[in-house]
KOLLO-857852 format. One record per atom (N, C-alpha, C): x negated, z, y. Coordinates in steps of 0.001 Angstrom, whole numbers, plus 524288, in hexadecimal, padded with zeros to 5 digits. Atoms other than C-alpha are relative to their C-alpha. Example, Ala and Ser with C-alpha at 12.3 -4.5 7.8 and 13.67 -1.06 7.14 Angstrom:
BEGIN
7FC86800007FB5A 7CFF481E787EE6C 7FC7C80000804B0 803347FFC47FB5A 7CA9A81BE47FBDC 80302802DA80442 
% end
This chain:
BEGIN
801F6801FF7FB22 95C6B17193B70EB 801B9803B68045C 7FE917FC5A7FBE1 95BD717B5AB7C0C 800587FD3E8053B 7FF71802837FAE4 9608A177A2B8996 7FB84801708039F 803F47FEF67FC08 95708176ACB94E8 80230803C880403 7FE437FCC37FBA1 95808181C7B9EAD 7FFEC7FCC480502 7FFB1802D87FB0B 95B6117D36BAC73 7FAA87FF668028B 804FF8000B7FD41 94D8B1803EBB10C 7FBA87FD3C7FD06 804258025E80319 945E0179C4BA60C 7FEBB7FA89801FA 801CE8051B7FE3D 93DD216DF5BA9AA 8000D7FC2C7FB75 8004D80433803CB 93E871611EBA282 7FD157FB90802A5 80326804537FE18 93658154F2BA3EB 8033B7FB067FFEC 7FDB5805397FFF3 93BB5147B7BA81A 7FB717FC3280021 80441803BE80081 932FC13C8CBA3E8 8020B7FAE67FDA8 7FE72804D3802A3 9336A12E79B9F3B 80026800C97FA13 7FFD180003805AF 9370912C4DB910A 7FAB77FE337FDFD 805078015E80250 92AB012BD3B88CA 800D27FD287FAD0 7FF8A8029580516 9284512326B7CEC 8008E803E47FB7F 7FFAB7FC038041F 9271112FB5B74FA 8054C802C17FFD1 7FACE7FDA38000E 934E113417B78B1 803667FD3F7FBF5 7FCA9802188041E 93ECC13235B6DE4 804DE7FD5A80243 7FB44802B27FE51 94900127CFB70C4 804B1801BB7FCCC 7FBB67FDEC8032D 9511412D51B6597 8022A804F38028F 7FE417FB367FD64 9518313A7BB6C8F 8028C7FECC80541 7FDAF801817FB08 9544413401B79A0 805777FDC27FF25 7FADB8023780148 95F8012C5AB7381 803CD8044D7FE77 7FCA87FB948017B 964D0138E0B6D73 801948032E804C9 7FEBC7FD437FB22 9641013F71B7AD8 8044A7FD0A802F1 7FBFF803237FD5D 96BDE13437B80C6 8054A800A57FD51 7FB147FF61802DE 9763913517B7615 802648055980114 7FE167FAB07FF14 9774C143CCB7807 80209800A680593 7FE7D7FF5A7FA86 977C31434DB86E5 804DD7FCE08015B 7FB6F803417FF02 981F91387EB86CC 8048C801587FC62 7FBF07FE75803B8 989EF13F64B7C49 8052A801618028E 7FB277FEA17FD40 993D0144F3B85E4 802F27FB1A8019F 7FD95804E77FE5F 996491373EB8AF9 802487FD177FB4A 7FDF48026C804C9 997DF13215B7D1D 80508802B57FE4B 7FB407FD0F80175 9A1C213CE6B7A67 804887FEC5803AF 7FBF2801C57FC52 9A9201380CB8671 801DF7FA807FEA2 7FE8B8054880195 9AA0612AE0B7F91 7FD207FBBE802EF 802F3803C57FCD8 9A02212442B8884 7FB507FE027FCE6 80419802638032E 996F911AD5B81BE 7FB617FE4680366 804F6801157FD5C 98A9411BD5B89D4 7FC2A7FE097FBE2 8040B801C98039F 97F1C114BEB839F 7FD0F804A97FDB7 8031E7FB88801C3 977DC121BBB82CF 802D8803887FC1B 7FD337FCC8803DE 98297127B1B7A42 7FEBB7FE637FA74 800958020280556 97EE211F46B6EB5 7FB4A7FC657FF42 80431803D68006F 972CC11706B7183 7FC078017B7FBD3 8041A7FF44803E6 9685411546B6740 7FAD18011E802BE 8053C7FF347FDE6 95A1B118BFB6913 7FDD37FAE38023A 801CE8051E7FE0A 9575210A28B6AC0 802587FEDA8055C 7FD89800CF7FAE4 9610F10984B7608 7FD9C803AC80409 802AC7FC617FC71 95ADE115A8B7C1A 7FAE07FD92801C8 80502802757FEB8 94DB710EAEB7B89 800CB7FB5A803AF 7FEEB804A17FCC6 9535F10226B8133 8017C8018D80591 7FE5F7FE427FACA 959B81096AB8C74 7FB648025080300 804957FDA57FD86 94D3E1111BB8F4E 7FC537FBCD8020A 80385804387FE74 9457B1047FB8FEB 801EC7FD1E804DA 7FDC2802937FB67 94E800FFF1B9AF0 7FF3780326804FD 800D57FCC57FB65 949BA10A71BA44F 7FBAC803EF7FF2A 803B37FBB28006D 94207116F1BA5DF 802F7804BE7FE0B 7FD557FB8480255 94655121EBB9CF2 7FD03804FC80141 802247FACF7FF07 943F212FD2BA16C 80293803D37FC42 7FDDE7FBE180353 945C413BCFB9901 7FED08054980267 800E17FA857FEAC 9472914A45B9BBA 7FE67802AB7FAF2 8022E7FD91804AA 93F161523DB9233 7FF8B805DA800DE 800A37FA547FFF2 93F96160B1B8F3A 7FD90801927FAD0 802887FE30804C1 9361C16684B858C 7FEF47FBAE7FC17 80117804618036A 932D51592AB8022 804D27FD1F7FE15 7FB1880269801C2 9412A155C1B7DD1 8027F7FD0C80485 7FD4F8031B7FC0D 947ED14ACFB854B 8058C802198007D 7FADC7FD9F7FF10 9540215106B8B7A 803487FCDC803DA 7FD21803527FC5B 957E01465DB9516 7FD4D7FAC980090 80231805357FF37 955FD1381AB9846 803217FD1880420 7FD7E803797FC3F 9591312DF4BA28C 7FCD77FAF380024 8028A805177FFC1 9560411F82BA3C3 800967FDD580583 80019802667FACD 9521C119B2BB0E6 7FEFE7FA357FF6F 800D5805A27FFBE 9535B10B22BB369 7FF287FE83805B8 80135801C87FAB3 94CF91054BBBF83 803EF7FBD680197 7FC818043E7FE69 9547C0FB59BC7AC 7FF2C7FAFE7FCD2 80112804AE80316 94DC20F08CBBFDE 8022E800797FA70 7FE067FF1380552 952CB0F6ADBB320 805DF801107FFE4 7FA7F7FE8C7FF9E 960940F9C5BB7EA 8035B7FB1E80087 7FC7E804867FFFF 96ACA0EF7DBB492 805118016A7FD37 7FB707FF6C80346 978630EE29BAF30 805467FFF1802AC 7FB1E8002A7FD0B 982BF0EF3FBB9CC 7FE7E7FEBA805A5 801768018E7FAA9 983810EB08BC80F 7FC8F803FC802DD 8032F7FC1C7FD3C 97E120F7F1BCD4B 7FA8A800527FDA9 805157FFC0802A6 973380F88CBC318 7FCA97FB2B8011E 802E2804D67FF0F 96F770EA91BC647 7FDBF7FFA480589 802168000C7FAA6 96C4E0EDE9BD47A 7FA248013E7FFD4 805AF7FF6A8005D 95D990ED3DBD72E 7FDE98056280185 801E67FAD57FE52 95CAB0FAE9BDD1D 801E48046E7FC79 7FD937FBF880345 963BE10225BD213 7FCE4800EE7FB01 802467FE1B804E8 95C8C109CDBC785 80460802D97FD1C 7FBDD7FD59802ED 9642511097BBCD0 7FDBB803F07FC30 8016C7FC3480404 963F211B97BB30A 803F27FF997FB93 7FC8E800038048B 969B411CDEBA58D 7FDBF803747FBC4 801BE7FD1780490 968531233BB9848 7FE3D80580801A1 801167FAE77FDA5 968D113061B9F47 8027E804377FCA3 7FDFD7FC028038A 96A2E13C2BB967A 7FCD5805038005C 802717FAE18007B 9674F14AB0B95BD 802768029F7FB49 7FE1A7FD268048C 96873152CAB8962 804B68035380199 7FB487FD297FE66 9766415838B8A1A 7FF6F805EF7FFD9 800B57FA548005B 971B0165D2B8656 7FD448024E804B8 802DD7FDF17FB78 9699E166E1B92B6 8015B7FD1980508 7FE4E802807FB2F 9713F15F1BB9CC1 801218041E80428 7FEF27FC9E7FB7A 973B0164F3BAA46 7FB79803BD8010E 804A97FCD87FEF6 965BD16A2FBAB1F 7FC397FD43803AC 80346802C47FC46 960621604CBB4D4 7FCE97FB727FDBE 802FB8043A80276 95A98156B4BAB05 8020B7FAB5801D2 7FDB6804EB7FE3D 9640914BBFBAE8D 7FEC77FEE2805AF 8014A800B77FA79 961E614DF0BBD18 7FA4F7FE468009F 80594801587FF9B 9533114D43BBB20 7FF127FA637FE3C 8008F80564801CC 954331409ABB34A 8020C7FC2D80420 7FDE48035F7FBD6 95CD313AABBBDE5 7FC507FFB6804A7 803B9800067FBA2 9533A13EBCBC886 7FB587FC737FECE 8047B8033D80179 9484B1381BBC0FE 801517FA2F80055 7FEB0805957FF9A 94F9012B21BBFF0 801217FE80805A7 7FF5B8011C7FA6E 9536712C17BCE44 7FAA57FF388028B 805598008D7FE01 944ED12DDBBD138 7FDB57FAB37FE55 801D880518801DC 941AE121F7BC8CF 802957FB9680313 7FD2E803F67FD07 94C2011A1CBCFCF 7FDE67FF798057E 802388001C7FAB4 9471F11DD6BDD34 7FA887FDB87FFF0 80569801C98005C 9393211B4ABD8E1 7FF6D7FA2A7FF24 80065805AD800EC 93C1310D5CBD4A1 802E77FCEC80430 7FD7D802AC7FBA5 9436E10A55BE13A 805C47FEE77FF5C 7FA60800C9800B3 9514610A95BDBDB 802F9802B380466 7FCB07FDAB7FC00 95B9D10D28BE613 80476803267FDB8 7FBA97FD6E802A8 965BC111C4BDC2F 7FE728013E7FA62 800767FEB280588 965DE1188BBCF06 8058A8004A7FDDD 7FAB18006C80216 971DC11525BC6EE 8002F801A77FA4D 7FEFC7FE9D8056A 977CA11942BBA0C 8058D7FE787FEC9 7FA8F800CF8017D 98405116DDBB257 8018E804197FC10 7FDCE7FC54803B8 98CC211FFEBAADD 805B97FEA17FF35 7FA858012C80134 99A3911FABBA4DA 8039A8022F8042D 7FC327FE3F7FC29 9A5521206BBAE8D 802EB804E57FE23 7FD3D7FB48801C5 9AC7F12A64BA5DE 7FC91804F07FFC6 8037F7FB788001E 9A06D13352BA5E9 7FFC28025A8057E 7FF9C7FE257FA99 9A4EF13985BB299 7FC3C8047E8011A 803BF7FBC37FF24 99C2014560BB097 7FAAC7FDC880189 804F6802767FE87 9905313C36BB162 800577FD5A80558 7FF41802837FAE8 995AC13451BBCC3 7FFCC804248044A 800027FBC47FC21 9981C1410FBC417 7FA858023B800C4 805497FDCE7FFAD 98A751463EBC0EB 7FC6B7FC658031C 80345803B57FD22 983A3139F2BC5A1 801A57FFB6805C2 7FE19800227FA96 98C3A139C1BD1D8 7FDE4804B08030A 802287FB527FD6C 98800147AFBD509 7FA317FF5E8012E 80599800DA7FF40 979E9142ECBD3F4 7FED17FB7D803B9 800D0803FE7FC03 97BF51384ABDE23 800E97FA6A7FE41 7FEC780549801D5 97FD612C9EBD5BF 805897FEA7801AE 7FAE5801B87FE36 98B681248EBDA4C 801D27FB6A7FCA9 7FDBB8045D802E2 9949011AFABD3C0 7FEF47FAEA802E4 800A98051F7FD89 9912710CAABD632 803317FBB67FD56 7FCE2803F8802AB 9985A104BFBCBC2 80129801AE7FA64 7FEE67FF4680592 99DDE10420BBE09 7FD187FBDC7FCE1 8024C803D880391 997BB0FD4BBB261 8026E800D37FAA0 7FE2D7FFAC8056A 99C3A0FA47BA4A9 7FBB97FDB17FC91 8043C801B880371 9911C0F999B9AD2 802527FE777FAB9 7FDFA801EB80506 993260F252B8E09 7FF60804007FB9C 801067FC3980430 98DDD0FDBCB85F0 802F98052B800AD 7FD217FB1D7FF2D 996F910844B8B73 805E27FF237FF6A 7FA48800398006B 9A55810B7DB89E7 8029980260804D2 7FDFC7FDB87FB2B 9A74811021B97E7 7FE117FCBF8049C 801DB802577FB23 9A60710B48BA5D0 7FC0B803CA80261 804157FCD77FD8D 999B711019BAC7E 8009A8001C805E2 800A87FFB37FA5C 997D7114B7BBA46 7FA297FF7E8010F 80564800757FE3B 98B5B110A6BC0F5 7FF858039C804B6 801057FC467FBD3 9863E11BA3BC977 7FA837FEF28020B 8051A801257FDB9 97AD011A46BD2BF 7FEBA803F280441 801E47FC5F7FC0A 972A9122C2BDBA3 7FBD27FD4780337 803EC802417FC92 96B0A11E2CBE763 7FB0C8034A7FFA2 805097FD5C80057 95C9B12166BE630 7FD007FF488050C 803AA800B87FBAC 952FA123E4BF0DD 7FB117FDD87FD91 804E38021780212 9462E11CCEBEF43 7FB8A803BC800E7 803F77FBE57FFC9 93F0F129AABF04C 800908032B7FB03 800007FCEA804BC 93BCF13317BE585 8045D803FD80019 7FBCC7FC1F8009D 9472313B57BE0A6 7FD838052E7FEB7 8027F7FAED80120 94394149E7BE0FC 80180802127FAAD 
% end
């Protein structure tokens, strides 16, 4: 598998019925591998294909595609689909999850592009905030999201994880994100 050059274009689009959920699940396992090696039990470190499908059905799944191969993914949940903790239960809060980029080609702008697309979806549906959660010990992720304008709003403890999560949120404008 050859890495994408910095200048190569990739397509971001909705997940299609013809896309392989087995391959998408394998991408999630691979992308979350570093977190698993840290001892963090994110759902995406071990979820089955059936769980991938169930999670996708709870929102809008976007994928980044290069040369016909899915190299990234993100799940957008509108405010009506976002639930689970006090911040997520607010009527103006949309959320993202199941966010992954092939580890062999990270730091090439794919993750930024996927985030921009869900921010655009959030703004387009009238959400005032876009939130996410990640493991508190994953400081490299907390720092990355903070640099992108997300801020800490609360902690959460999910029944399926072995860590305390931080809920991060970013205020959205109700105009199109460039």
